[in-house]
N, C-alpha and C positions, 0 to 999 in steps of 0.2 A: 514789210516794205523797207528797203534799205537803199539809201542814196550813196553815191560814190563820194560826195563831198558836202561840206556845209553850204557852199555856194549853190550847189544843185538843189539841195533841200530848201534853201531860202527862195530860190527862183520858182520852185514848184508852188510853195505856199503863197508867195506874192501873187502869182497868176491865179491861184485858187481864190484868194481873198478878193482880187480884182473882179473875177467873174461873179462871185457871190454879191459883191457890192453893186455891180451893174444890174444884176437880176433883181435884187431887192429894191433898187431905185425904180425900176420899171414897175414892179409890183405895187410899190407905194403910190406912184403916179396914177396907175390905173385904178387901184382900189380906193385910195383916199381922194385923189384928184378928180377922177371921173365920177366917182360915186358920191362925193360930198362937195368939193370945192367948185367944180365946173358943171354941176348938175343942172343949173338953170340954163346955161348956154346949150348944153347937150339935149335938154328937154324940148328944144325947138325942132329937133330932128326926130322923126318917128320911123321905127322899123317894125314891120308886122303889126302895126296898130299900137305899139308901146313906145313911150318916150325913151329916147336913148339913155338919158341920165338914170332913169328908173332901171332900165335893163342892165347897165353897168353896175349899179348898186346891188341888184339882186342876183345876176348870173354872170355878167361879163367879167367881173374880177375873178370869179372862180375859174372860168375858162382860161383866162390869162395865167392864173396861178398854175393850173395843170400844164399849160404849155411851157411855163418856166421850169417846171420839174423835169419835163422831157428834154428841154434844152440843156439844163444843168447836167443831167445824166449823160447826154451825148458829148458835151464839151469836156466833162471830167474823164470820160472814157478816152477821148483823144489826148488829153493832157497826161493821163496815166501811161498811155502807150508811148508818148513822146519822151517821158522821163524814165521809162522802163520799170514802172511800179504797178503794172496792170496784173490782173489775176489770170490772164490767158496763159496757157501752157506753151 
C-alpha cells in the first residue's frame, strides 16, 4: 500500500478512523444501551413472544455486530478503491 503523499495517507486514515468510530458507537448503543440501559422500556414490546430487551441482550446485538462487519468491509472496499490502495488487479 503506497500513498502518493502524506496528505493522502492522513485523509485515508482519518476516514477509516471516523468509520470505525461511528460503527463502534452503533455497536455500543445496541449492545450496552438496548441490552442493559433501555431494557425495561424495550421489555414492554414483544416480538415472537419474547420481550424486546431480552432479545437484544441475547441475540439482537450479535446480529447488529455481524451487520457492522459487513458494512465495514463494504465501506473499506470503497475507500480503498477511492484512494487506489485496493487489492484488485
